[in-house]
N, C-alpha and C positions, 0 to 999 in steps of 0.2 A: 373226552368222549371220542370214540373211534370215528374215522371218516365215514360218511354215509348219510342216509336220510333218516330223519326222525320218524317220518310217516310218509308212505307213498301208497297210492292205489292206482293200479294200471287197469284200464278198461278198454277192451277192443270189441270188435263185432261178435266174436265167438268166445271170448275169455274175459274173466275179471279176476285179477290178482289183488289181494289185500292182506294185511297182517292177520294171522289167525286170532280167533277169539275163543274164549272158554266155551261158548255155545256151539263151536265147531267140533267139540270133543266126541260126541256120539258118532257123527259121520266119519271123522278121522279114525276112530278106533276100529270101525268095521273095515276101513281101507287098509290100515297098517297091520292088521292081524291076518290078512290074506296071505297064505303060504307063498304065492307067486311074488308078492311084494317083498315079504321078509327074505326070500331067497336072494334078493339083490341088495339087501342092507347089511351093514356090519352091526346089527342090533337085533336082539330077540323080540323086540316089540314091547309095548307096555303090558304090565301085569293085568291091568283092567282099565275100564273107561275112566275111573276116578283118577288114576295116575296121569293120564294124558290131559284131563281137565285141569289138574293142578299145575301141570307144566304150562299149559296155555294161559292160565290165570296169572302165573308168575311172569310170563312174557308180556302180557297186556300191561302189567304194572311197570315193567322195565321200559316199555315204549313211551310211557307218559312221564317217566322220571328223568 
């Protein structure tokens, strides 16, 4: 297993960082398909919301294994 944390959640006064969840896919899709965001990524973005949901679902499973 690579060095690092199995799970971490960081909470501050104005921010909360946690691992992504499949339920985040709809919000994430709208953010990552914005042209201004994509202009700064070496990626064309997901084909659709289902693609990003599948990726997040896979990541959730990897975090618990």
